Each structure stands twice: as C-alpha cells, then as structure tokens.
C-alpha positions in Angstrom: 48.4 3.7 4.0 51.3 1.8 4.9 54.4 4.4 5.9 56.9 1.9 5.6 56.4 2.2 1.6 58.2 5.0 1.9 61.1 3.6 3.7 64.1 2.4 1.5 64.9 0.4 3.5 62.4 -1.9 3.3 61.2 -1.5 -0.4 63.8 -2.9 -0.9 63.6 -5.9 2.2 60.3 -6.3 0.6 61.5 -7.0 -2.9 63.9 -9.8 -2.5 62.2 -11.5 -0.1 57.7 -11.6 -1.4 58.5 -14.8 -3.7 59.9 -16.5 -0.8 57.0 -15.7 2.0 54.6 -16.0 -0.6 55.7 -18.7 -3.3 52.1 -18.6 -4.8 53.3 -15.7 -6.2 54.4 -17.7 -8.7 51.9 -19.5 -10.3 49.3 -15.7 -10.9 52.7 -14.4 -11.9 52.9 -17.3 -14.8 49.2 -16.5 -14.9 49.5 -12.8 -15.3 51.9 -12.9 -18.4 49.3 -15.8 -19.6 46.6 -13.8 -20.0 48.5 -10.7 -21.4 50.6 -13.4 -24.4 47.0 -14.1 -25.4 46.5 -10.2 -26.2 44.6 -9.3 -29.4 47.5 -7.0 -31.3 51.3 -6.5 -31.5 52.2 -4.8 -29.1 50.5 -4.0 -26.4 50.2 -1.6 -23.5 49.4 -2.4 -20.0 49.1 -0.4 -16.6 50.0 -1.9 -13.6 47.8 0.4 -10.8 50.3 0.4 -7.5 52.7 -0.8 -9.1 55.6 -1.6 -6.1 59.0 -2.7 -7.1 58.5 -3.9 -10.1 58.4 -7.7 -10.5 55.2 -8.1 -12.0 57.0 -5.3 -14.0 59.1 -7.7 -15.5 57.8 -10.3 -15.7 55.9 -9.2 -18.5 58.5 -6.9 -20.2 60.8 -10.2 -20.1 58.4 -12.1 -21.5 56.2 -9.8 -24.1 58.9 -8.3 -26.3 56.4 -5.8 -27.7 54.8 -4.9 -24.3 54.4 -1.2 -23.4 54.2 -1.0 -19.6 53.6 1.5 -17.7 53.2 1.3 -13.3 51.8 4.1 -11.1 52.3 3.8 -7.8 51.7 5.8 -3.7 55.8 5.1 -2.7 57.9 7.6 -4.8 60.9 4.4 -3.4 59.1 2.3 -4.4 58.6 4.5 -8.2 63.2 4.2 -7.7 63.5 0.6 -7.0 61.6 -0.1 -10.3 62.9 1.9 -11.7 66.7 0.3 -11.6 65.7 -2.6 -11.8 63.7 -2.2 -15.6 66.5 -0.6 -16.0 67.3 -2.2 -19.2 64.0 -1.8 -20.4 63.5 2.3 -20.8 62.8 2.3 -23.9 59.4 0.4 -23.0 58.9 0.9 -19.5 57.9 4.2 -17.4 56.7 5.0 -14.3 54.6 7.4 -12.3 54.4 8.3 -8.5 50.6 8.9 -8.3 48.1 8.7 -5.4 45.2 6.0 -6.4 43.1 7.1 -3.9 42.7 10.6 -5.5 39.8 11.4 -8.4 42.9 12.3 -11.4 45.0 10.0 -11.5 44.3 8.8 -14.7 45.1 12.1 -15.7 48.7 11.0 -16.9 48.0 8.0 -18.3 47.2 6.8 -21.8 43.8 5.7 -22.4 42.6 3.2 -24.3 44.6 0.7 -23.3 44.9 -3.2 -23.8 45.1 -4.6 -20.7 45.5 -3.3 -16.1 46.8 -5.1 -13.7 47.0 -5.2 -10.0 48.6 -7.0 -8.4 48.5 -8.1 -4.0 47.9 -4.0 -3.9 44.9 -2.8 -4.0 43.7 -3.9 -0.4 46.1 -0.7 0.8 44.5 1.8 -0.2 42.5 0.8 2.8 39.0 1.1 2.0 36.3 -0.8 -0.5 35.3 2.9 -1.5 38.2 3.6 -2.6 39.0 -0.2 -3.9 35.6 0.3 -6.1 36.3 3.8 -7.8 40.3 2.6 -8.9 37.5 -0.1 -10.3 35.8 2.7 -12.6 37.8 5.0 -13.4 40.3 1.4 -14.6 37.2 0.9 -16.1 37.4 4.6 -18.4 41.4 3.6 -19.9 40.6 0.6 -20.9 39.7 -0.4 -24.6 36.7 -2.5 -25.5 37.4 -6.1 -24.3 39.9 -5.1 -23.1 41.3 -6.6 -20.1 41.3 -5.7 -16.1 43.2 -8.6 -13.5 43.5 -8.4 -10.1 45.5 -10.8 -8.5 44.4 -9.3 -4.5 44.8 -10.7 -1.2 41.2 -11.5 -0.4 39.5 -12.6 3.2 38.5 -16.6 2.7 35.4 -17.5 2.1 34.0 -18.7 5.3 36.2 -15.8 7.7 33.6 -13.9 10.1 34.0 -10.6 8.4 32.3 -9.4 4.9 35.0 -6.2 5.1 38.7 -6.0 7.2 39.9 -2.2 5.6 40.7 -3.0 1.8 39.7 -6.1 1.6 36.5 -8.3 0.9 35.9 -11.7 -0.4 35.7 -12.6 -3.8 32.6 -12.4 -4.1 32.4 -8.8 -3.7 35.5 -8.3 -5.9 33.4 -10.5 -9.2 30.1 -8.7 -8.0 31.5 -5.0 -9.0 33.2 -5.9 -12.0 29.8 -6.9 -13.2 28.2 -4.1 -12.0 30.5 -1.6 -14.5 29.6 -4.7 -17.6 32.6 -6.5 -17.9 32.7 -9.5 -19.6 34.1 -13.1 -18.9 34.4 -11.7 -14.8 35.9 -14.5 -13.9 38.9 -15.6 -10.4 40.5 -18.7 -12.5 43.0 -19.0 -9.9 42.2 -19.3 -6.2 44.6 -19.4 -3.4 41.8 -18.8 -0.3 43.7 -16.1 0.7 44.8 -15.1 -2.3 42.9 -14.4 -5.4 43.0 -13.5 -9.4 39.2 -11.6 -10.2 39.1 -10.3 -13.4 37.3 -9.4 -16.3 36.4 -7.9 -20.6 35.4 -4.7 -20.9 32.4 -4.9 -22.4 
C-alpha cells in the first residue's frame, strides 16, 4: 500500500483538499447517509473499511443521532487524525488500526452489524484477490439484510483493461456480490471513474 498513508503532513493535506479535488464525493456521501438512515432499527452499527481521515465518519455521525460507528484503517496516522476529528462523538465511535490484507482483520470487530461501507479505498489493497476476500469477510460480519456499500474508484466501462492493480470495472464488483448471495445488488450512482456498488446480505 502507499507509504504516504503513514505520513502526518500528507494525511492532513489529503483531508483538507480531497473534497475540493473530488467534488463528486459530496453527492456520494449524501447517498451513503441516505442508505444508512434507511436502515431498520433505532441504533444501527456501521463499520467503515479503510476509513481514512474520518470524513465519512463525521458525515454519518452528524446525520444519524443513534449511530454507533466503527472505523478501521491500515494507517496509524489516519486513525489518529480521524479520532481527533470525531472527538465530540467519542461515545459513539471507535477506530482500529488493522490491515485488510490479513485474514484476521475482523477479529476485533463486532459481528451482526447493520452496515459495512467504504469510500475510495479498497482499490489501494492493490489486488482484486484482496478486495474479493474483504467482500467475503464483510458478508460474515453483516446481519441478515445488512447493507454492504462500497463507493469505489473503478475502471470506466470502455477502459482497455479489465483489471489495473486493485481496480476493476463495476460489473466485476456486482458479480462478486451476487456470487456471495447478496440481494438487491446494484450500482445506483456512477460517475464513470467512481461508482457506488451495494447490496444486502441474504
């Protein structure tokens, strides 16, 4: 994975500039918040994979009063930054430093959760084998009908390659979820290079 994720200055600059550089994130965050708000139950538990600097965490915590949020990230600097950014919600959120490429990344996390989300992140695992494994492990953490939503950087449909490191086309992601017996598998928001892949555990 990119070594810059461990650099304090790079992490802080990323957090300050990414939305201006990727304004489509605003619409994607709004969609993710809507999907979480639509979950049944009064106090949903949501895990974010590769939670980065906590920008989505903050959006979710601000929008859903009863939300319990768990963020996991490979970078200790990202965990530090996001913990500070969400400090006023510390009674409803927690962060763990874990490596999603390891088989045991789920061990510290709650099971039977309402939703698992990720944003612009899983491609950084650098291999579709790792991405597919994370999808499978995520399905085992979700309660029945739980939401899996990955807002991901993807290869556009007319791209000459089908695979580039940890990136692929939307159809690959949809097929993986279908193979894992997810229901309502869909891509409701697609910016070409950035798309929302989601489904519900059967």
